[in-house]
C-alpha positions as CSV (number, residue, x, y, z in Angstrom):
1,X,0.0,0.0,0.0
2,X,1.2,3.5,-0.8
3,X,2.8,4.9,2.3
4,X,1.5,8.5,1.7
5,X,-2.0,7.2,1.3
6,X,-1.7,5.1,4.5
7,X,-0.5,8.0,6.5
8,X,-3.4,10.1,5.3
9,X,-6.0,7.5,6.0
10,X,-4.7,6.2,9.3
11,X,-6.3,8.8,11.6
12,X,-9.6,8.7,9.8
13,X,-9.9,4.9,10.0
14,X,-8.7,4.7,13.6
15,X,-11.1,7.5,14.6
16,X,-14.0,5.6,13.0
17,X,-13.1,2.3,14.7
18,X,-12.7,4.0,18.1
19,X,-16.0,5.7,17.8
20,X,-17.7,2.4,16.9
21,X,-16.4,1.0,20.2
22,X,-13.0,-0.5,19.6
23,X,-10.3,0.2,22.1
24,X,-7.4,2.2,20.8
25,X,-4.9,-0.7,20.8
26,X,-7.4,-3.1,19.3
27,X,-8.3,-0.6,16.6
28,X,-4.7,-0.2,15.6
29,X,-4.1,-4.0,15.6
30,X,-7.2,-4.4,13.4
31,X,-5.9,-1.7,11.0
32,X,-2.5,-3.4,10.8
33,X,-4.3,-6.6,9.8
34,X,-6.3,-4.8,7.2
35,X,-3.3,-3.2,5.6
36,X,-1.6,-6.6,5.6
37,X,-4.3,-8.0,3.2
38,X,-4.4,-4.9,1.0
39,X,-5.3,-6.2,-2.5
40,X,-3.0,-5.9,-5.5
41,X,-5.7,-3.9,-7.3
42,X,-6.5,-0.9,-5.1
43,X,-10.2,-0.6,-4.2
44,X,-12.2,2.3,-5.5
45,X,-12.8,3.6,-2.0
46,X,-9.6,2.9,0.1
47,X,-11.0,4.4,3.3
48,X,-14.2,2.4,3.1
49,X,-12.4,-0.8,2.4
50,X,-10.0,-0.3,5.3
51,X,-12.8,0.5,7.7
52,X,-14.8,-2.5,6.6
53,X,-11.9,-5.0,6.7
54,X,-10.5,-3.6,10.0
55,X,-13.9,-3.7,11.7
56,X,-14.3,-7.3,10.7
57,X,-10.9,-8.1,12.0
58,X,-11.8,-6.4,15.3
59,X,-15.0,-8.4,15.6
60,X,-13.2,-11.6,14.9
61,X,-10.6,-10.8,17.6
62,X,-13.4,-9.8,20.0
63,X,-15.4,-12.9,19.5
64,X,-12.3,-15.1,20.1
65,X,-11.6,-13.4,23.4
66,X,-13.9,-15.0,26.0
67,X,-12.6,-12.6,28.7
68,X,-14.2,-9.8,26.8
69,X,-17.6,-11.3,26.2
70,X,-19.5,-8.3,27.3
71,X,-17.7,-6.2,24.8
72,X,-18.5,-8.9,22.2
73,X,-22.2,-8.5,22.9
74,X,-22.0,-4.7,22.3
75,X,-20.2,-5.3,19.0
76,X,-22.5,-8.1,17.8
77,X,-24.5,-5.8,15.5
78,X,-22.1,-4.7,12.9
79,X,-22.6,-1.2,11.5
80,X,-22.9,-0.9,7.7
81,X,-19.6,-1.0,5.9
82,X,-18.1,1.8,3.9
83,X,-17.0,5.4,4.5
84,X,-18.2,7.5,7.3
85,X,-17.9,11.2,8.0
86,X,-14.4,11.6,9.2
87,X,-14.3,15.1,10.6
88,X,-15.4,14.4,14.1
89,X,-13.6,11.0,14.2
90,X,-10.2,12.6,13.2
91,X,-10.6,15.4,15.8
92,X,-11.5,12.9,18.5
93,X,-8.3,11.0,17.6
94,X,-6.3,14.1,18.2
95,X,-7.9,14.5,21.6
96,X,-7.4,10.8,22.4
97,X,-3.6,11.0,21.6
98,X,-3.2,14.1,23.8
99,X,-5.2,12.8,26.7
100,X,-4.2,14.5,30.0
101,X,-3.4,11.1,31.5
102,X,-0.4,10.8,29.1
103,X,3.0,12.4,29.7
104,X,4.1,14.9,27.0
105,X,6.6,12.5,25.6
106,X,4.0,9.7,25.3
107,X,1.4,12.1,23.8
108,X,3.9,13.1,21.1
109,X,4.9,9.5,20.3
110,X,1.2,8.4,20.2
111,X,0.2,11.4,18.0
112,X,3.0,10.6,15.5
113,X,2.0,6.9,15.4
114,X,-1.8,7.2,15.3
115,X,-2.4,10.6,13.7
116,X,0.8,10.9,11.7
117,X,0.8,7.3,10.5
118,X,4.6,7.0,11.2
119,X,6.1,3.7,12.0
120,X,7.7,3.0,15.4
121,X,11.1,2.8,13.7
122,X,10.7,6.2,12.1
123,X,9.6,7.8,15.4
124,X,12.5,6.1,17.2
125,X,15.0,7.4,14.6
126,X,13.6,10.9,14.8
127,X,14.1,10.9,18.6
128,X,17.4,9.0,18.4
129,X,16.3,6.3,20.8
130,X,16.2,2.5,20.3
131,X,13.2,1.2,18.4
132,X,12.4,-1.1,21.4
133,X,12.3,1.8,23.7
134,X,9.9,3.7,21.5
135,X,7.7,0.6,21.1
136,X,7.4,0.3,24.8
137,X,6.5,4.0,25.2
138,X,3.8,3.8,22.5
139,X,2.4,0.5,24.0
140,X,2.2,2.1,27.4
141,X,0.4,5.1,25.9
142,X,-2.1,2.9,24.1
143,X,-2.8,1.0,27.2
144,X,-3.4,4.3,29.1
145,X,-6.0,5.6,26.7
146,X,-7.6,2.2,26.0
147,X,-11.3,2.4,26.8
148,X,-11.3,6.2,27.2
149,X,-14.7,7.6,26.4
150,X,-15.3,11.3,25.6
151,X,-18.3,12.8,27.4
152,X,-17.1,16.3,26.9
153,X,-15.1,18.2,24.2
154,X,-11.3,17.7,24.2
155,X,-8.8,20.3,25.1
156,X,-7.6,22.0,21.9
157,X,-4.8,23.8,23.8
158,X,-3.3,20.5,24.8
159,X,-3.4,19.2,21.2
160,X,-1.7,22.4,20.1
161,X,1.1,22.1,22.7
162,X,1.8,18.6,21.7
163,X,2.0,19.6,18.0
164,X,4.4,22.4,18.9
165,X,6.5,20.0,20.9
166,X,6.8,17.9,17.7
167,X,7.7,21.0,15.7
168,X,10.5,22.0,18.1
169,X,12.1,18.6,17.8
170,X,13.2,19.6,14.3
171,X,14.3,16.7,12.2
172,X,16.5,13.6,12.4
173,X,16.5,10.2,10.7
174,X,14.3,9.8,7.6
175,X,11.4,11.9,9.1
176,X,11.4,15.7,9.3
177,X,9.5,16.3,12.5
178,X,9.1,20.0,11.8
179,X,7.5,19.3,8.4
180,X,5.4,16.5,10.0
181,X,4.1,18.9,12.7
182,X,3.1,21.4,10.0
183,X,1.3,18.6,8.0
184,X,-0.6,17.5,11.1
185,X,-1.5,21.1,12.1
186,X,-2.8,21.7,8.6
187,X,-4.9,18.6,9.0
188,X,-6.2,19.8,12.3
189,X,-7.0,23.2,10.8
190,X,-9.1,21.4,8.2
191,X,-11.3,19.8,10.8
192,X,-11.7,22.5,13.5
193,X,-12.4,26.2,13.0
194,X,-10.3,27.7,15.9
195,X,-8.2,30.8,15.7
196,X,-5.5,29.3,17.9
197,X,-5.1,26.4,15.5
198,X,-4.6,29.0,12.8
199,X,-2.2,30.8,15.0
200,X,0.0,27.8,15.6
201,X,0.0,26.9,11.9
202,X,1.1,30.5,11.1
203,X,3.8,30.4,13.7
204,X,5.2,27.1,12.4
205,X,5.2,28.4,8.8
206,X,6.9,31.6,9.7
207,X,9.6,29.8,11.7
208,X,10.0,27.1,9.1
209,X,10.5,29.8,6.4
210,X,13.8,30.8,8.1
211,X,15.1,27.2,8.4
212,X,17.6,27.2,5.5
213,X,19.3,30.3,6.9
214,X,19.5,29.1,10.5
215,X,22.6,27.0,10.2
216,X,25.9,27.4,8.4
217,X,27.3,24.7,6.0
218,X,29.4,23.3,9.0
219,X,26.2,22.9,11.0
220,X,26.9,25.8,13.4
221,X,24.0,28.1,14.4
222,X,23.5,31.4,12.6
223,X,21.8,34.0,14.9
224,X,18.8,35.8,13.5
225,X,20.8,39.1,13.2
226,X,23.3,37.4,10.9
227,X,21.0,35.2,8.8
228,X,21.0,35.7,5.0
229,X,17.4,36.8,4.6
230,X,17.4,36.1,0.9
231,X,17.4,32.4,1.9
232,X,14.1,32.8,3.7
233,X,11.1,31.1,2.0
234,X,8.9,34.0,1.0
235,X,6.0,31.8,0.0
236,X,5.8,30.3,3.5
237,X,6.1,33.8,5.0
238,X,3.2,35.0,2.8
239,X,1.1,32.1,3.7
240,X,1.8,32.4,7.4
241,X,1.1,36.1,7.4
242,X,-2.2,35.6,5.6
243,X,-3.3,32.9,8.0
244,X,-2.4,35.0,11.0
245,X,-4.3,38.1,9.7
246,X,-7.4,36.0,9.2
247,X,-7.1,34.6,12.7
248,X,-6.4,38.0,14.4
249,X,-9.5,39.5,12.6
250,X,-11.7,37.2,14.7
251,X,-10.6,39.1,17.8
252,X,-10.1,36.0,19.9
253,X,-6.4,36.4,20.7
254,X,-4.4,33.5,22.1
255,X,-0.7,32.9,22.8
256,X,0.1,31.2,19.5
257,X,-1.4,34.1,17.5
258,X,0.7,36.5,19.6
259,X,3.8,34.5,19.1
260,X,3.1,34.3,15.3
261,X,2.7,38.1,15.3
262,X,6.2,38.5,16.7
263,X,7.5,36.0,14.1
264,X,5.7,38.0,11.4
265,X,7.4,41.2,12.4
266,X,10.8,39.6,12.2
267,X,9.9,38.1,8.8
268,X,8.7,41.5,7.5
269,X,11.9,43.4,8.4
270,X,14.7,43.7,5.8
271,X,17.3,43.6,8.6
272,X,17.6,43.4,12.4
273,X,18.1,47.2,12.6
274,X,14.9,47.8,10.6
275,X,12.8,45.6,12.8
276,X,9.8,47.2,14.5
277,X,11.0,46.4,18.1
278,X,8.5,48.7,19.7
279,X,5.7,46.7,18.3
280,X,7.4,43.4,19.2
281,X,7.5,44.6,22.8
282,X,3.8,45.4,22.6
283,X,3.1,41.8,21.4
284,X,5.2,40.4,24.3
285,X,3.1,42.5,26.6
286,X,0.1,40.7,25.3
287,X,1.9,37.3,25.7
288,X,2.7,38.2,29.3
289,X,-0.9,39.0,29.9
290,X,-2.0,35.7,28.3
291,X,0.6,33.4,29.9
292,X,2.6,35.1,32.6
293,X,5.4,32.9,31.4
294,X,8.9,33.6,32.7
295,X,10.3,32.6,29.3
296,X,8.1,35.1,27.6
297,X,9.4,37.8,30.1
298,X,12.9,36.8,29.2
299,X,12.3,37.2,25.5
300,X,10.6,40.5,26.2
301,X,13.7,41.7,28.0
302,X,15.7,41.2,24.8
303,X,13.1,43.1,22.8
304,X,13.1,45.9,25.3
305,X,16.9,46.0,25.0
306,X,16.6,46.4,21.2
307,X,13.8,49.0,21.4
308,X,15.0,51.1,24.3
309,X,18.7,50.2,24.6
310,X,20.7,47.5,26.5
311,X,20.4,49.2,29.9
312,X,16.6,49.0,29.7
313,X,16.9,45.4,28.7
314,X,19.2,44.6,31.6
315,X,16.8,46.4,34.0
316,X,14.0,44.1,32.8
317,X,16.3,41.1,33.1
318,X,17.2,41.9,36.7
319,X,13.5,41.3,37.7
320,X,13.7,37.7,36.5
321,X,15.0,34.5,38.1
322,X,18.6,33.9,36.9
323,X,18.1,30.2,36.8
324,X,15.8,30.5,33.8
325,X,17.1,28.6,30.7
326,X,19.0,31.0,28.4
327,X,19.1,33.7,31.1
328,X,22.9,33.8,31.1
329,X,23.0,33.9,27.3
330,X,20.5,36.9,27.2
331,X,22.5,38.7,29.9
332,X,25.7,38.1,27.9
333,X,24.2,39.6,24.8
334,X,22.9,42.7,26.5
335,X,26.1,43.3,28.5
336,X,28.1,43.1,25.2
337,X,25.8,45.6,23.6
338,X,26.2,47.8,26.7
339,X,30.0,47.9,26.2
340,X,31.0,45.4,28.8
341,X,32.8,42.6,26.9
342,X,34.5,41.1,30.0
343,X,31.2,40.4,31.8
344,X,29.7,39.3,28.5
345,X,32.5,36.8,27.9
346,X,32.1,35.2,31.3
347,X,28.3,35.0,30.9
348,X,28.6,33.4,27.4
349,X,30.9,30.8,28.9
350,X,28.5,30.2,31.7
351,X,25.6,29.9,29.3
352,X,27.6,27.4,27.2
353,X,27.9,25.1,30.2
354,X,24.1,25.1,30.6
355,X,23.2,24.7,26.9
356,X,20.7,22.0,26.0
357,X,22.3,20.8,22.8
358,X,25.7,20.7,21.2
359,X,25.1,23.3,18.4
360,X,24.0,25.9,21.0
361,X,26.9,25.1,23.3
362,X,29.4,25.5,20.4
363,X,27.8,28.8,19.4
364,X,28.0,30.2,22.9
365,X,31.5,29.0,23.4
366,X,32.6,30.7,20.2
367,X,31.0,34.0,21.5
368,X,33.0,33.8,24.7
369,X,36.2,33.0,22.8
370,X,35.5,35.9,20.3
371,X,35.3,38.4,23.2
372,X,38.3,37.0,25.0
373,X,40.4,37.1,21.9
374,X,39.3,40.7,21.2
375,X,40.2,41.6,24.8
376,X,43.7,40.1,24.4
377,X,44.2,41.8,21.1
378,X,43.4,45.1,22.7
379,X,46.0,44.3,25.3
380,X,48.5,43.7,22.6
381,X,48.6,39.9,22.8
382,X,46.9,38.8,19.5
383,X,44.2,39.7,17.0
384,X,40.9,38.3,15.9
385,X,37.2,38.7,16.4
386,X,33.9,39.2,14.7
387,X,30.6,41.0,15.0
388,X,28.3,40.4,18.0
389,X,25.8,37.6,17.8
390,X,22.7,37.1,19.8
391,X,21.7,34.0,21.8
392,X,18.6,33.1,20.0
393,X,17.2,29.7,18.8
394,X,14.1,28.8,16.8
395,X,11.9,28.4,19.9
396,X,13.3,31.6,21.5
397,X,13.9,34.1,18.8
398,X,12.8,37.6,19.6
């Protein structure tokens, strides 16, 4: 069976089976069996064929399991075969995979498996873990949500956070998780009319548009201020901005819309110096109101430093907990802009020790080395150096 077709049909078929009464794990087992007997000549209605065959496989398994006789009684009257409306079923599957009883890691894995249609091997490669480890994680997640019944609407915000977690994992192995997150968010946007779904899709597109310029040929990070903006994908930017404008026009502001607005202002600027930092600060004010997140306040301090000068940014930073991730990196950047390279170098070195990945650690280490080299040169020891570079990553650009 064509892999692309299977990935597209998986959430629809699973959603229908679950709605009809199959447990999540049993529904997936039945779908696997149906795919296994996929005919050489593809049926005219692939979804209807899969639903019919998978449901029969589920009934066969149920009837053979004497320990589940009560469930067998409920399943005795088979619904008519063929396609069924998939909108509500697909949406329910999103909610099921992001059920609050699951950990974030399990919710991400289950979403990729059930909604994304990825194999366990592909998910394991993307997360750089053994396939057996990922299989256990997915099995535990399926057991956790087995038998869950929805007597109230699911939490859209939880679904969106899981999809954003997928997006921020980037890409590894033969699956590009950032692109996969965009695909799944597009799919979600097609089945639910919600401004925050549109906001997240816009945010992903605007970030993804800068991807080609975000790393150098040697794999090192390229800060936003130094990126070659001619390498940004203008079609993705235009699409992201259009989606955002339509969402904002509904006047139901949420955090993903506000984040997308910040990203759109960066995308619109010809250079860092021409960025509308004052408006970015205003959007961060909205984000603080919506989330009261310390990370948002940290990013706001950088924006204030750009809009009103580094001293103002440092004053905002002083009000925050210095144990926050990237606090030292932001402090280093602002101190350097304030003309204090010695303090900045020490802070870059401190930030490098706390970095969450190798590329970020290397980048921060280079910033510390650059300032120390420049300081020694001025003291008459040796030469070298380059332009300042900010501490920003995809999920923290300001």
